[in-house]
C-alpha positions as CSV (number, residue, x, y, z in Angstrom):
1,M,38.9,-12.4,-41.7
2,A,38.8,-8.8,-42.9
3,E,40.9,-6.2,-41.1
4,T,38.8,-3.6,-39.2
5,D,39.5,0.1,-39.3
6,I,40.9,0.0,-35.8
7,E,43.3,-2.9,-36.7
8,S,44.4,-0.9,-39.7
9,L,45.0,2.2,-37.5
10,I,47.0,0.1,-35.0
11,R,49.1,-1.5,-37.8
12,S,49.9,2.0,-39.3
13,L,50.9,3.3,-35.9
14,V,53.0,0.3,-34.8
15,I,54.9,-0.8,-37.9
16,P,57.3,2.2,-38.0
17,L,58.3,1.5,-34.4
18,L,59.4,-2.2,-35.1
19,K,62.6,-3.7,-36.2
20,Q,60.8,-6.9,-37.2
21,P,57.4,-5.7,-38.6
22,Q,56.7,-9.1,-40.2
23,A,56.2,-10.5,-36.7
24,L,53.3,-8.1,-35.9
25,S,50.0,-9.8,-35.0
26,I,46.8,-8.1,-33.9
27,T,44.0,-10.2,-32.4
28,Q,40.6,-8.9,-31.6
29,K,38.5,-10.3,-28.7
30,G,35.1,-8.9,-28.0
31,D,33.5,-9.6,-24.7
32,G,30.9,-7.8,-22.6
33,R,31.5,-4.1,-22.8
34,Y,34.9,-4.1,-24.6
35,H,36.6,-4.8,-27.9
36,R,40.1,-5.8,-26.9
37,Y,42.9,-5.5,-29.5
38,I,45.9,-7.5,-28.4
39,I,49.3,-6.7,-30.1
40,D,51.9,-9.4,-30.4
41,V,55.4,-8.5,-31.7
42,A,58.8,-10.1,-31.7
43,P,60.4,-10.3,-28.2
44,N,63.1,-7.8,-29.2
45,D,60.4,-5.2,-30.2
46,V,58.3,-5.3,-27.0
47,G,60.5,-2.6,-25.4
48,R,60.2,-0.3,-28.4
49,L,56.4,-0.7,-28.3
50,I,56.2,0.1,-24.6
51,G,58.8,2.8,-24.6
52,R,60.5,4.4,-21.7
53,Q,58.3,4.4,-18.6
54,G,55.4,3.3,-20.9
55,H,55.1,6.6,-22.8
56,V,54.8,5.0,-26.2
57,A,52.2,2.5,-25.1
58,A,50.2,5.2,-23.3
59,A,50.2,7.4,-26.5
60,L,49.1,4.4,-28.6
61,R,46.3,3.7,-26.2
62,T,45.2,7.3,-26.2
63,I,44.9,7.4,-30.0
64,V,43.2,4.0,-30.4
65,E,40.8,4.3,-27.5
66,G,40.0,7.9,-28.6
67,T,38.5,6.5,-31.8
68,Q,35.6,4.7,-30.0
69,S,32.1,5.7,-30.6
70,R,30.4,7.9,-28.0
71,R,27.0,6.1,-28.5
72,A,25.5,4.7,-25.3
73,N,25.2,1.1,-26.6
74,S,28.6,0.8,-28.3
75,K,31.5,-1.3,-26.9
76,R,34.6,0.4,-25.6
77,V,38.0,-0.2,-27.2
78,R,41.0,-1.4,-25.2
79,L,44.5,-1.9,-26.5
80,L,46.8,-4.5,-24.9
81,I,50.4,-5.3,-25.6
82,N,51.4,-9.0,-25.1
83,D,54.7,-8.8,-23.1
84,H,56.8,-11.9,-23.8
85,R,59.7,-10.6,-21.8
86,H,58.5,-12.1,-18.5
C-alpha cells in the first residue's frame, strides 16, 4: 500500500525522536467521520513519543490534525499512540 502524505509527515516528525526507528509502524483506519493514524513504536520509545506530561504527543497531534481539509464533507484526522507500557 502506498504511503499517504499524512503518513509521510508523521514518519518525518517521529523518526528523529526514536532510539529504534526501524520499529516504527503507522496504521491507518478510516471509519465514519475520522481517519485514524495509529503509531506503534518499540516499548522503550513510547515515553519519548509521549513526552513529559504528554507535551510531545500533544504537539504531534496539533501538527498532524492541523493538516486536515476544511471542506464540509472531508473526514477529520486523528493521531493515536499505541502505548505498550500498560
